[in-house]
N, C-alpha and C positions, 0 to 999 in steps of 0.2 A: 649464430644467434639462436637457431632452433635448439642447439644443445644447452645454451644458457637458460632459455625459457623452460626446457624440460627439467633441468636441475631445480629451478625455482619451484616448479609445481610439485616436485617430489618432497618438498619441505613439509607437506601436510599429509596426515592420514586420519581416517575416522576411527581407527582402532589403535591400541596401545603404542606408546612411543616415549622417548626421553626428551627433556628440554635443555640438555646441557651442551648440545652440539651447535656448531656454526657451519653452514653449508659453504663449500668451496668448489671451484671448477678444477677437476684433475687435468693434468697435462695442459695447463693454461698456455696458450700461444699468443704471439704478437698479432694484433689485428691491423694496427696502423702505426706508421713511424713517420713523423714529420720533424725535420731539422733535429734529428737525434732523440726526439721525445717519442716514446712508444706508448701505445694503449693496448692492453692485453684483454683476453677473455675475462679474466678476474676483475679487471677495472670496470668493464661494462656490466658484468654481473652485479658488482657491488652497487653501481648506480641504479640499476633496475630494481634491485632488492630494496634499497633505501626509499626509492620513490614509489614503487608499485607493489612491493612484496606482500604487504598485508592485504591489499585489495585483491591481488591475484590469488592469494591463498584462500580467501573467503569466497571468491567467485568460483574457484575450482571445487571447493568443498560443497557449495550449494548445488553445483552440477552433479556431484555424487549423491547428494541427498535426494534429488528429484528422480533419480533412476528407479525409485520404487513406484513411480507413477508412469503408466504406459502411455505411449503417444496416442493410442486410440481413445483414451479417457478424455482427452482435451482437444483432439484434432478438429472436431466439428466446430467448436467455438473458435479455435485458432484460425481456421480457414476463413471464417467470417471476418475476423479481425484483419487478416491479411488483405482481403478484398476491400475492406474499408480504407486501409492505408493506401492501397493502389488507386482507389477512387479519389482519395483526398489529394495525393501528390501527383497523380497522373504520370506523365512522361518523366518526371523528375525522380520517381521512386527508385528506378534502377541506379541512377547516379548516386542517390543517397546511401543505399546499402553498399555500393562499391567504394564510396568514400570512406566508409568505416571498416573496409578490409574484406568484404564478402564478394566472391566472384559470382555467386548465383543467388537467385531469390530464395531457393529452397534452403540453402545454407543459412541465410539470414533468418528465415522463418524458424528453423529448428533451434538455433542458438539464442534467439530473442523472444519471439512471440510464444513458441511452444514451451520454452524453458520457463518463461514468466508464468504462464498458465499452470504449468506443473507445480511450481512453487506455491501458487495460490491454492491449488487443490490440496497440496500437502498440508499447508497451514490450516485450511478449513477442516481437514480430517482430524487434526490435533484439537482444534477448537470444538469440534462436534463431540469429542470425548468428554469435554468439560462444559458442555452446553448449559446445563442447569445452573452451574456455578456462575458462568459468565452472564447468564440472563439475570440472576439475582444481583450481580455486581453492577450491571449496566442499565437494567430496566429498559429494554428496547420497546418502542411504540411506533406504529405506523400512523403518521399524522400529516395533515395539511394545515398550514398556518398562514393567515393572510393579515398583513398590516395595512390599514386604511386610515389616513389622517382625519378626514372629514366624517363627523358622526352620522350625518344624513346618508352619505355614500356607504358607510359601513353598514347601516341598517338595510339599505337596498341590496347590498352585496350578500348579506346574510340571508335575506328573504329569497334571493335567487338560488343560493346554495341549498337552502332548506327545501326548495321546490324540485331539486334534483340536478341542477347544473353542477358540473365539476368546479371545485374551487379554483383550479388552475385556469379554466376558461373565464370565469368571472373576474379573476385577477387582471386579465388583459385590459379590462375597462377601468381599472383603478391602479395604474402603475405607480410605484413608490421607488424613486431612485435611491439606490444604495441599500435597500432593505434586504435582509437575509430571509425574510418571510414573505414569499411571493406566491403562496398557494400551491407550491409543488408538493405532491404526495411523496413522502419518503420515510425511511425508518430513522428515528432519532434515538440515540443512546441517552436517555433522559438524565441519568446520574452523571453524565460527563458533559452535558450541554447547558450553557447559561441561557435562560429564558427571561423575558420580562416577568416581573413578580406576579402580575395577574394571570399570565399564561401558566407559570409554574404552579400556582394555586389551583387552577382548573385541572391540570393534569394530575396533580396530587389527589384531588377529590373524586376523580372518575377513573374507573378501571374497566369500563365497557365502552364499545363504540358509541359515540354521541357527538352532536354538534353543539358548540357553545353558543351562548348569547354573545352580543357584542361586548367585548371586554375593554372597558375604557380606562385609559391612563391619563389622569389630569396633571399636567405639568405646571410649574410656577409661571410660565408664560405661554403664549399661544403656540410657539414653535415646538414646545415639548408635549403638546396634547396629541394623542394618537389612540388608535383603536385596533384591537386584534380579534380575529375570528379563528377558532380552533376546531378542527374536525378530527376526532379520534376515529381512525379507520379500523385498526386492529390492535388489541392490547395483549393477546395471548401469543407469546413467542412461538409456541409449538405449531400454531396455525400458519406461520410464515417462516418456518425454520430455515429454508434455503436462503431466503432474502436476508434474514438476520445473520446467517453465517457469512454471506457476501459483505454485509456491513462491517462485521467484526474484522474480516480479512482486509478491508480498506482502511481500518483505523490504524494509524501509524504506531501508536503506543502499544496496542494489542499485537500488531504485526511483529514489532521488535521483540516483544516478550515471548511470543511463540516461536520465532525464529531461533532465539537463544535456547529455548527449550528443546528444539530439534537438534541443535548442535550438542547439547549436553546428553540428550537421549542416545545419540550415536557416538558418544565417547570421543568427541573432538579433541585432538591433541596436536601440538606443533613441535616439529623436530628442532627448528632453528631458534637459538636463544634470542636473537635480535627481534625476529618476527613474533616470537612468543611474548616478549616484553611489550611490543606494540599492541598485540591483541589484548593482553592483560590490561593495558591502559585504556584502550578505546572500547573494547567489547568484553569486559570482565565476565559477564553472564554467559558467554559462550563456552567458558571452560569450567569444568567441575572443580 
């Protein structure tokens, strides 16, 4: 089985190759024979390649990509994440990583937590090179937005925020079930986020930190009436560059775009025709 997996993983390279080949197991031997029906190495290899070939190829390729990031660059953050996992899962943590094939905690840490953080670091490095362009395309703003249904409550909440209380603290006294605007301070990618019209207008008209008045939305009936309070905390992306890059890296669309860019940049090619066709169909941007 190890030989089968080894052959599968040699189907990819990050430097030149041909796409006319089909990988096979040399000296294929019989693995199982039941009632005269045999299963060979090649039979198993074909099943694995069909079911997991593309996934394994891309996983192995990403492992090679992140080799440019040293363990030391992300180990501090990684150890903190590991401790959080252990605290969350307690005595079950060891069972969890053993169930997915890892004998030791350190092996799990390196293959999962550390590898994930290395990829994030690599993506952020690429995004940083295009920082000004990405900022222009996405318009990141650090904001807090609070939705309050009752107009009197909204006025009281706004007064407290203006006096210096954090919006997130004030929001605890005015819970709104199901609202995406609960006063949490975060970076929004304005050009990719849908806001209520009154909120969008306020953001559009202000490019410096400021607290809005109560922004009222009058609906056709009582259930549609609501109010918003917006606090623009930071509008200059350069003043919060690391946080903006973190936000970019968590954005799935942007993440996919830059992962494809990394594959192209490193001249990703596939030897096996079948897997090449699958990659072309599902991940066409990975190939030049």
